[in-house]
TIVO-2410 file (N, C-alpha, C; in nm, 3 decimals):
# residues 72
REC num residu      c1      c2      c3 atome chaine
REC   1      M  17.020  11.186   9.089     N      A
REC   1      M  16.899  11.131   9.147    CA      A
REC   1      M  16.810  11.070   9.039     C      A
REC   2      M  16.793  11.143   8.930     N      A
REC   2      M  16.707  11.094   8.822    CA      A
REC   2      M  16.767  10.970   8.755     C      A
REC   3      N  16.899  10.966   8.741     N      A
REC   3      N  16.964  10.848   8.683    CA      A
REC   3      N  16.945  10.727   8.772     C      A
REC   4      H  16.948  10.747   8.903     N      A
REC   4      H  16.927  10.637   8.998    CA      A
REC   4      H  16.785  10.582   8.983     C      A
REC   5      V  16.687  10.670   8.975     N      A
REC   5      V  16.547  10.627   8.957    CA      A
REC   5      V  16.531  10.557   8.823     C      A
REC   6      K  16.594  10.610   8.719     N      A
REC   6      K  16.586  10.549   8.586    CA      A
REC   6      K  16.646  10.409   8.587     C      A
REC   7      N  16.760  10.390   8.652     N      A
REC   7      N  16.823  10.258   8.659    CA      A
REC   7      N  16.736  10.158   8.733     C      A
REC   8      I  16.674  10.202   8.841     N      A
REC   8      I  16.585  10.113   8.916    CA      A
REC   8      I  16.466  10.072   8.831     C      A
REC   9      L  16.405  10.166   8.761     N      A
REC   9      L  16.290  10.134   8.677    CA      A
REC   9      L  16.327  10.042   8.562     C      A
REC  10      E  16.444  10.063   8.502     N      A
REC  10      E  16.486   9.978   8.392    CA      A
REC  10      E  16.515   9.836   8.439     C      A
REC  11      R  16.576   9.821   8.555     N      A
REC  11      R  16.603   9.686   8.608    CA      A
REC  11      R  16.475   9.615   8.646     C      A
REC  12      S  16.378   9.690   8.698     N      A
REC  12      S  16.254   9.626   8.741    CA      A
REC  12      S  16.161   9.596   8.625     C      A
REC  13      A  16.191   9.649   8.509     N      A
REC  13      A  16.106   9.626   8.391    CA      A
REC  13      A  16.155   9.506   8.311     C      A
REC  14      F  16.232   9.417   8.373     N      A
REC  14      F  16.277   9.291   8.316    CA      A
REC  14      F  16.378   9.305   8.203     C      A
REC  15      G  16.410   9.423   8.156     N      A
REC  15      G  16.507   9.441   8.049    CA      A
REC  15      G  16.458   9.398   7.912     C      A
REC  16      V  16.327   9.391   7.894     N      A
REC  16      V  16.272   9.345   7.767    CA      A
REC  16      V  16.306   9.442   7.655     C      A
REC  17      C  16.286   9.571   7.677     N      A
REC  17      C  16.314   9.668   7.572    CA      A
REC  17      C  16.462   9.671   7.538     C      A
REC  18      N  16.547   9.657   7.638     N      A
REC  18      N  16.691   9.653   7.614    CA      A
REC  18      N  16.727   9.530   7.530     C      A
REC  19      Y  16.671   9.415   7.566     N      A
REC  19      Y  16.698   9.291   7.493    CA      A
REC  19      Y  16.652   9.303   7.347     C      A
REC  20      L  16.531   9.352   7.326     N      A
REC  20      L  16.480   9.366   7.190    CA      A
REC  20      L  16.563   9.467   7.111     C      A
REC  21      G  16.605   9.576   7.176     N      A
REC  21      G  16.688   9.675   7.109    CA      A
REC  21      G  16.822   9.618   7.065     C      A
REC  22      E  16.883   9.537   7.152     N      A
REC  22      E  17.010   9.474   7.115    CA      A
REC  22      E  16.992   9.377   7.000     C      A
REC  23      K  16.887   9.299   7.002     N      A
REC  23      K  16.864   9.200   6.895    CA      A
REC  23      K  16.835   9.267   6.762     C      A
REC  24      M  16.762   9.380   6.764     N      A
REC  24      M  16.728   9.449   6.640    CA      A
REC  24      M  16.831   9.553   6.599     C      A
REC  25      G  16.926   9.582   6.688     N      A
REC  25      G  17.032   9.677   6.655    CA      A
REC  25      G  16.989   9.823   6.663     C      A
REC  26      I  16.890   9.853   6.747     N      A
REC  26      I  16.848   9.992   6.765    CA      A
REC  26      I  16.852  10.025   6.915     C      A
REC  27      A  16.842  10.152   6.947     N      A
REC  27      A  16.850  10.197   7.086    CA      A
REC  27      A  16.728  10.149   7.165     C      A
REC  28      S  16.752  10.111   7.289     N      A
REC  28      S  16.642  10.061   7.372    CA      A
REC  28      S  16.541  10.172   7.401     C      A
REC  29      A  16.585  10.298   7.405     N      A
REC  29      A  16.492  10.409   7.426    CA      A
REC  29      A  16.391  10.418   7.311     C      A
REC  30      R  16.438  10.393   7.190     N      A
REC  30      R  16.348  10.396   7.075    CA      A
REC  30      R  16.248  10.281   7.081     C      A
REC  31      V  16.292  10.165   7.128     N      A
REC  31      V  16.201  10.051   7.144    CA      A
REC  31      V  16.094  10.084   7.246     C      A
REC  32      R  16.132  10.149   7.355     N      A
REC  32      R  16.035  10.188   7.458    CA      A
REC  32      R  15.931  10.284   7.403     C      A
REC  33      V  15.977  10.383   7.326     N      A
REC  33      V  15.884  10.480   7.268    CA      A
REC  33      V  15.789  10.410   7.171     C      A
REC  34      Y  15.839  10.323   7.086     N      A
REC  34      Y  15.752  10.249   6.994    CA      A
REC  34      Y  15.653  10.162   7.070     C      A
REC  35      F  15.699  10.100   7.178     N      A
REC  35      F  15.610  10.017   7.257    CA      A
REC  35      F  15.497  10.100   7.316     C      A
REC  36      I  15.528  10.219   7.365     N      A
REC  36      I  15.425  10.307   7.421    CA      A
REC  36      I  15.325  10.348   7.313     C      A
REC  37      Y  15.375  10.387   7.195     N      A
REC  37      Y  15.286  10.427   7.087    CA      A
REC  37      Y  15.196  10.311   7.043     C      A
REC  38      I  15.254  10.195   7.028     N      A
REC  38      I  15.176  10.079   6.985    CA      A
REC  38      I  15.073  10.041   7.091     C      A
REC  39      S  15.107  10.056   7.218     N      A
REC  39      S  15.012  10.025   7.324    CA      A
REC  39      S  14.890  10.116   7.318     C      A
REC  40      F  14.911  10.244   7.287     N      A
REC  40      F  14.798  10.335   7.275    CA      A
REC  40      F  14.712  10.301   7.154     C      A
REC  41      V  14.775  10.271   7.043     N      A
REC  41      V  14.701  10.242   6.920    CA      A
REC  41      V  14.626  10.109   6.931     C      A
REC  42      A  14.689  10.009   6.989     N      A
REC  42      A  14.630   9.876   6.996    CA      A
REC  42      A  14.556   9.852   7.128     C      A
REC  43      L  14.529   9.957   7.202     N      A
REC  43      L  14.453   9.950   7.327    CA      A
REC  43      L  14.513   9.857   7.430     C      A
REC  44      G  14.644   9.856   7.441     N      A
REC  44      G  14.712   9.783   7.548    CA      A
REC  44      G  14.744   9.638   7.519     C      A
REC  45      S  14.709   9.585   7.404     N      A
REC  45      S  14.737   9.444   7.377    CA      A
REC  45      S  14.886   9.410   7.369     C      A
REC  46      P  14.976   9.502   7.335     N      A
REC  46      P  15.119   9.467   7.338    CA      A
REC  46      P  15.171   9.435   7.478     C      A
REC  47      I  15.096   9.471   7.579     N      A
REC  47      I  15.139   9.439   7.716    CA      A
REC  47      I  15.147   9.288   7.734     C      A
REC  48      I  15.058   9.214   7.670     N      A
REC  48      I  15.062   9.068   7.677    CA      A
REC  48      I  15.191   9.017   7.615     C      A
REC  49      F  15.230   9.072   7.500     N      A
REC  49      F  15.356   9.036   7.435    CA      A
REC  49      F  15.475   9.069   7.525     C      A
REC  50      Y  15.471   9.187   7.588     N      A
REC  50      Y  15.579   9.229   7.677    CA      A
REC  50      Y  15.594   9.132   7.794     C      A
REC  51      L  15.484   9.094   7.856     N      A
REC  51      L  15.490   9.001   7.969    CA      A
REC  51      L  15.539   8.863   7.925     C      A
REC  52      F  15.499   8.819   7.805     N      A
REC  52      F  15.546   8.691   7.753    CA      A
REC  52      F  15.697   8.693   7.733     C      A
REC  53      V  15.750   8.799   7.674     N      A
REC  53      V  15.895   8.809   7.652    CA      A
REC  53      V  15.968   8.818   7.786     C      A
REC  54      A  15.913   8.891   7.882     N      A
REC  54      A  15.975   8.900   8.014    CA      A
REC  54      A  15.982   8.763   8.080     C      A
REC  55      F  15.873   8.686   8.069     N      A
REC  55      F  15.871   8.552   8.124    CA      A
REC  55      F  15.974   8.464   8.054     C      A
REC  56      W  15.981   8.473   7.923     N      A
REC  56      W  16.075   8.393   7.844    CA      A
REC  56      W  16.220   8.425   7.882     C      A
REC  57      L  16.253   8.553   7.896     N      A
REC  57      L  16.389   8.592   7.933    CA      A
REC  57      L  16.424   8.543   8.073     C      A
REC  58      N  16.327   8.547   8.163     N      A
REC  58      N  16.351   8.500   8.299    CA      A
REC  58      N  16.377   8.350   8.300     C      A
REC  59      I  16.300   8.273   8.227     N      A
REC  59      I  16.319   8.128   8.218    CA      A
REC  59      I  16.452   8.097   8.151     C      A
REC  60      K  16.486   8.172   8.047     N      A
REC  60      K  16.611   8.152   7.974    CA      A
REC  60      K  16.732   8.172   8.066     C      A
REC  61      Q  16.729   8.276   8.149     N      A
REC  61      Q  16.838   8.300   8.243    CA      A
REC  61      Q  16.845   8.189   8.348     C      A
REC  62      Y  16.731   8.142   8.394     N      A
REC  62      Y  16.726   8.035   8.493    CA      A
REC  62      Y  16.787   7.907   8.437     C      A
REC  63      V  16.754   7.873   8.313     N      A
REC  63      V  16.807   7.752   8.250    CA      A
REC  63      V  16.957   7.764   8.229     C      A
REC  64      K  17.005   7.881   8.186     N      A
REC  64      K  17.149   7.901   8.168    CA      A
REC  64      K  17.224   7.885   8.299     C      A
REC  65      R  17.169   7.938   8.407     N      A
REC  65      R  17.233   7.929   8.537    CA      A
REC  65      R  17.240   7.784   8.584     C      A
REC  66      K  17.133   7.709   8.565     N      A
REC  66      K  17.132   7.569   8.606    CA      A
REC  66      K  17.227   7.487   8.519     C      A
REC  67      R  17.232   7.511   8.391     N      A
REC  67      R  17.318   7.438   8.300    CA      A
REC  67      R  17.465   7.460   8.335     C      A
REC  68      N  17.501   7.585   8.367     N      A
REC  68      N  17.638   7.615   8.405    CA      A
REC  68      N  17.676   7.549   8.537     C      A
REC  69      A  17.582   7.539   8.629     N      A
REC  69      A  17.610   7.478   8.759    CA      A
REC  69      A  17.637   7.329   8.745     C      A
REC  70      I  17.575   7.265   8.649     N      A
REC  70      I  17.594   7.120   8.629    CA      A
REC  70      I  17.734   7.091   8.575     C      A
REC  71      W  17.782   7.172   8.483     N      A
REC  71      W  17.909   7.144   8.415    CA      A
REC  71      W  18.031   7.195   8.492     C      A
REC  72      Q  18.012   7.260   8.603     N      A
REC  72      Q  18.127   7.312   8.677    CA      A
REC  72      Q  18.175   7.217   8.779     C      A
***
């Protein structure tokens, strides 16, 4: 049950922490913990960065999907 809830939350969180963890070569759980700590220290300003990256990843996937549809 808890794994099901965890999977739903991770999918709905745009996968930003997972993406950053893969790019930096560290576990996504560690990225999430760092993000939480930094949010407390910086009074929530990293949330703007998080939303920007989520938007960027969403646009990037949309462009890839459209590009593949043209060449097929």
